[in-house]
RODRENKOL-823631 format. One line per 10 residues: number of its first residue (from 1); for each residue x, y, z of C-alpha. Coordinates in nm, 3 decimals. Example, Ala and Ser with C-alpha at 12.3 -4.5 7.8 and 13.67 -1.06 7.14 Angstrom:
1	1.230 -0.450 0.780 ~ 1.367 -0.106 0.714 .
//
This chain:
1	5.269 6.864 4.909 ~ 5.189 7.232 4.958 ~ 4.817 7.233 5.030 ~ 4.562 7.506 5.084 ~ 4.226 7.448 5.250 ~ 3.966 7.304 5.012 ~ 3.677 7.436 5.224 ~ 3.524 7.777 5.146 ~ 3.651 8.077 5.338 ~ 3.457 8.189 5.643 .
11	3.151 8.390 5.546 ~ 3.161 8.268 5.186 ~ 2.849 8.272 4.968 ~ 2.761 8.005 4.710 ~ 2.873 8.125 4.366 ~ 2.665 8.021 4.063 ~ 2.900 7.945 3.776 ~ 2.824 7.842 3.421 ~ 3.100 7.677 3.223 ~ 3.121 7.620 2.849 .
21	3.389 7.408 2.676 ~ 3.670 7.603 2.513 ~ 3.862 7.473 2.213 ~ 4.228 7.570 2.188 ~ 4.174 7.666 1.823 ~ 3.804 7.740 1.760 ~ 3.859 7.723 1.383 ~ 4.034 7.384 1.418 ~ 3.895 7.212 1.731 ~ 4.091 6.892 1.666 .
31	4.422 7.077 1.703 ~ 4.546 7.035 2.061 ~ 4.920 7.105 2.038 ~ 5.066 7.446 2.116 ~ 5.442 7.451 2.067 ~ 5.581 7.241 2.358 ~ 5.245 7.205 2.532 ~ 4.947 6.970 2.491 ~ 4.601 7.108 2.554 ~ 4.399 6.927 2.821 .
41	4.077 7.123 2.796 ~ 3.944 7.462 2.885 ~ 3.636 7.651 2.999 ~ 3.468 7.987 2.957 ~ 3.325 8.081 3.296 ~ 3.034 8.318 3.357 ~ 2.820 8.400 3.659 ~ 2.506 8.590 3.747 ~ 2.693 8.719 4.055 ~ 2.838 9.061 3.972 .
51	3.133 8.997 4.205 ~ 3.272 8.728 3.976 ~ 3.553 8.825 3.737 ~ 3.896 8.983 3.741 ~ 4.080 8.657 3.815 ~ 4.444 8.746 3.876 ~ 4.577 8.457 4.085 ~ 4.514 8.082 4.104 ~ 4.613 7.781 4.313 ~ 4.517 7.417 4.240 .
61	4.571 7.117 4.464 ~ 4.784 6.817 4.363 ~ 4.479 6.618 4.249 ~ 4.345 6.894 4.027 ~ 4.025 6.924 4.228 ~ 4.026 7.197 4.491 ~ 4.119 7.545 4.371 ~ 4.147 7.894 4.513 ~ 4.133 8.198 4.284 ~ 4.170 8.565 4.372 .
71	4.003 8.859 4.203 ~ 4.168 9.197 4.164 ~ 3.863 9.343 4.335 ~ 3.944 9.163 4.657 ~ 3.739 8.845 4.636 ~ 3.846 8.490 4.709 ~ 3.680 8.208 4.512 ~ 3.704 7.846 4.623 ~ 3.569 7.548 4.435 ~ 3.641 7.220 4.260 .
81	3.750 7.152 3.905 ~ 3.572 6.859 3.741 ~ 3.774 6.634 3.512 ~ 3.619 6.420 3.240 ~ 3.688 6.054 3.166 ~ 3.951 6.163 2.914 ~ 4.140 6.354 3.185 ~ 4.047 6.691 3.039 ~ 3.898 6.986 3.227 ~ 3.520 6.953 3.207 .
91	3.362 7.188 3.461 ~ 3.353 7.363 3.797 ~ 3.153 7.262 4.106 ~ 3.087 7.379 4.462 ~ 3.211 7.735 4.402 ~ 3.193 7.992 4.682 ~ 3.299 8.356 4.701 ~ 3.411 8.569 4.996 ~ 3.585 8.898 5.069 ~ 3.955 8.894 5.143 .
101	4.015 9.030 5.490 ~ 4.246 9.291 5.637 ~ 4.484 9.272 5.933 ~ 4.192 9.299 6.175 ~ 3.985 9.031 6.001 ~ 3.737 9.275 5.844 ~ 3.654 9.270 5.471 ~ 3.887 9.482 5.262 ~ 3.741 9.815 5.155 ~ 3.832 10.048 4.869 .
111	3.974 9.954 4.530 ~ 4.329 10.050 4.627 ~ 4.326 9.803 4.916 ~ 4.144 9.521 4.735 ~ 4.368 9.477 4.429 ~ 4.501 9.122 4.487 ~ 4.730 9.018 4.201 ~ 4.923 8.703 4.292 ~ 4.923 8.406 4.528 ~ 5.178 8.155 4.657 .
121	5.140 7.875 4.912 ~ 5.326 7.937 5.237 ~ 5.413 7.571 5.301 ~ 5.195 7.559 5.613 ~ 4.847 7.534 5.464 ~ 4.803 7.907 5.405 ~ 4.912 8.144 5.133 ~ 5.092 8.469 5.058 ~ 4.914 8.737 4.855 ~ 5.071 9.032 4.675 .
131	4.856 9.342 4.626 ~ 4.894 9.636 4.388 ~ 4.769 9.994 4.420 ~ 4.869 9.988 4.788 ~ 5.172 9.765 4.734 ~ 5.212 9.504 5.007 ~ 5.255 9.136 5.091 ~ 5.010 8.971 5.327 ~ 4.975 8.617 5.454 ~ 4.654 8.426 5.521 .
141	4.631 8.119 5.742 ~ 4.457 7.794 5.646 ~ 4.143 7.884 5.833 ~ 4.106 8.232 5.689 ~ 4.063 8.514 5.939 ~ 4.289 8.819 5.972 ~ 4.581 8.865 5.736 ~ 4.937 8.903 5.864 ~ 5.179 9.158 5.725 ~ 5.489 9.021 5.549 .
151	5.803 9.224 5.493 ~ 5.805 9.338 5.126 ~ 6.104 9.411 4.903 ~ 6.219 9.767 4.988 ~ 6.220 9.877 4.622 ~ 5.854 9.782 4.583 ~ 5.757 10.128 4.708 ~ 5.903 10.272 4.385 ~ 5.664 10.081 4.159 ~ 5.378 10.250 3.978 .
161	5.049 10.168 4.148 ~ 4.962 9.922 3.868 ~ 5.317 9.796 3.824 ~ 5.387 9.606 4.144 ~ 5.418 9.233 4.214 ~ 5.209 9.045 3.958 ~ 5.405 8.718 3.989 ~ 5.472 8.542 4.319 ~ 5.600 8.187 4.373 ~ 5.737 7.983 4.662 .
171	6.044 7.790 4.551 ~ 6.113 7.437 4.669 ~ 6.382 7.558 4.909 ~ 6.138 7.790 5.087 ~ 6.245 8.116 4.921 ~ 5.991 8.350 4.765 ~ 6.031 8.484 4.413 ~ 5.850 8.809 4.333 ~ 5.844 8.977 3.991 ~ 5.719 9.329 3.931 .
181	5.514 9.402 3.623 ~ 5.680 9.723 3.510 ~ 5.936 9.845 3.765 ~ 6.188 9.880 3.488 ~ 6.558 9.819 3.473 ~ 6.790 9.781 3.174 ~ 6.642 9.517 2.943 ~ 6.376 9.400 3.185 ~ 6.187 9.448 3.508 ~ 6.304 9.422 3.867 .
191	6.228 9.111 4.067 ~ 6.341 8.984 4.403 ~ 6.427 8.657 4.570 ~ 6.348 8.645 4.941 ~ 6.515 8.425 5.198 ~ 6.308 8.360 5.515 ~ 6.475 8.525 5.809 ~ 6.317 8.301 6.072 ~ 6.065 8.023 6.118 ~ 5.761 8.253 6.124 .
201	5.759 8.295 5.746 ~ 5.664 8.662 5.785 ~ 6.007 8.823 5.747 ~ 6.233 8.793 5.443 ~ 6.572 8.919 5.336 ~ 6.510 9.036 4.979 ~ 6.775 9.057 4.708 ~ 6.706 9.201 4.359 ~ 6.736 9.027 4.026 ~ 6.626 9.109 3.671 .
211	6.358 8.941 3.466 ~ 6.432 8.997 3.098 ~ 6.148 9.139 2.887 ~ 6.111 9.222 2.520 ~ 5.853 9.316 2.254 ~ 5.606 9.457 2.505 ~ 5.561 9.141 2.714 ~ 5.556 9.166 3.094 ~ 5.534 8.893 3.360 ~ 5.190 8.844 3.514 .
221	5.205 8.502 3.685 ~ 5.454 8.240 3.803 ~ 5.440 7.892 3.953 ~ 5.687 7.613 4.028 ~ 5.710 7.284 3.839 ~ 5.737 6.955 4.031 ~ 6.110 6.943 3.949 ~ 6.167 7.291 4.095 ~ 6.194 7.491 3.773 ~ 5.981 7.803 3.737 .
231	5.717 7.878 3.475 ~ 5.630 8.241 3.404 ~ 5.337 8.378 3.204 ~ 5.405 8.700 3.017 ~ 5.120 8.915 2.887 ~ 5.100 9.160 2.597 ~ 4.818 9.363 2.447 ~ 4.829 9.564 2.124 ~ 4.545 9.731 1.935 ~ 4.646 9.550 1.618 .
241	4.695 9.195 1.749 ~ 4.488 9.202 2.066 ~ 4.593 8.995 2.370 ~ 4.868 8.735 2.365 ~ 5.085 8.551 2.615 ~ 5.425 8.386 2.632 ~ 5.488 8.091 2.862 ~ 5.852 8.053 2.968 ~ 6.050 7.804 3.176 ~ 6.327 7.922 3.408 .
251	6.580 7.675 3.551 ~ 6.573 7.657 3.931 ~ 6.952 7.692 3.941 ~ 6.928 8.030 3.765 ~ 6.717 8.189 4.040 ~ 6.970 8.368 4.256 ~ 7.039 8.727 4.368 ~ 7.170 8.948 4.090 ~ 7.073 8.702 3.816 ~ 6.917 8.792 3.483 .
261	6.631 8.550 3.419 ~ 6.553 8.474 3.055 ~ 6.458 8.107 3.029 ~ 6.321 7.937 2.721 ~ 5.991 7.980 2.546 ~ 5.747 7.691 2.594 ~ 5.453 7.838 2.406 ~ 5.327 8.148 2.228 ~ 4.954 8.181 2.301 ~ 4.804 8.417 2.046 .
271	4.523 8.436 1.791 ~ 4.388 8.228 1.624 ~ 4.425 8.032 1.950 ~ 4.185 8.109 2.233 ~ 4.343 8.378 2.448 ~ 4.248 8.671 2.667 ~ 4.417 8.877 2.938 ~ 4.614 8.587 3.091 ~ 4.706 8.674 3.450 ~ 4.695 8.358 3.661 .
281	4.892 8.032 3.667 ~ 4.887 7.720 3.883 ~ 5.080 7.396 3.836 ~ 5.026 7.044 3.964 ~ 5.178 6.702 3.886 ~ 4.988 6.495 3.629 ~ 4.912 6.124 3.657 ~ 5.159 6.027 3.386 ~ 5.463 6.221 3.510 ~ 5.374 6.535 3.316 .
291	5.316 6.877 3.473 ~ 4.971 7.031 3.429 ~ 4.960 7.407 3.383 ~ 4.634 7.589 3.464 ~ 4.605 7.936 3.308 ~ 4.325 8.180 3.385 ~ 4.236 8.520 3.245 ~ 4.130 8.848 3.400 ~ 3.824 8.978 3.216 ~ 3.859 9.322 3.376 .
301	3.482 9.299 3.442 ~ 3.442 9.405 3.077 ~ 3.170 9.288 2.840 ~ 3.411 9.222 2.554 ~ 3.649 9.007 2.759 ~ 3.612 8.656 2.901 ~ 3.714 8.452 3.202 ~ 3.903 8.155 3.058 ~ 4.056 7.859 3.236 ~ 4.290 7.651 3.016 .
311	4.493 7.342 3.106 ~ 4.814 7.240 2.929 ~ 5.041 6.940 2.982 ~ 5.418 6.976 2.979 ~ 5.593 6.643 2.938 ~ 5.890 6.562 3.158 ~ 6.219 6.642 2.979 .
//
């Protein structure tokens, strides 16, 4: 199992969170099927702490209890998900919030340095984080403390400041997959697959690939299924339809240098279903052999948007 520390980060403050149940279809609460996915509960999260919001990355442990979330304003949130007797998501407990730290161990300063967008376990109890604005990959150990610099894909420097790595996942063979949000190429966006160069896990040989996009959707999160396949969340926003998201499955055997990743659509999350600016994804094995997908939204610290956490079950093929 790839585990992160369940304890709060050093210097973390208790975070008051209020959670309210979220129906998949508010106009039809009994409806719990979305295409190939079954809904296992959801929450609307709010807090009196002004630091809370902007969730852009999420990790959940194999039991569905401990979680780590990152905000695009440079905060790390640790806590526990509470599951009801029916196995559905019921609440959040023991939440704490702390600043992400820089290479010297000091809290990050300035919006351009604090824009954390994606997370992936490093296989050693810590995690990799991809940042936008000042595009970079950093690695944090299991005990927190100073970050370590990780070699990024060379082409990342070409990305627009808001178009860098939004999706980051560690594959079962130890490679990293990184997808840009809008570093465009013909029929899609540029991504990379990185092979570790040595045992440190800080240096990678990156090779480009293409992630196919269409109809205004762009990848914003990725995580690996227990069988090694990849799930990617794609986001779209239009003035007419509002926010929506596609959830796609990519075969592990397709992830190779030079590939064009298309996959198959698992679900189309759009109104009248509950949906917001979906930017975070975590996956864990379920008790019945299914995979449980945790999606979270970035409220952009805006009054008209919400922080949602939604859980879906994907049955084994």
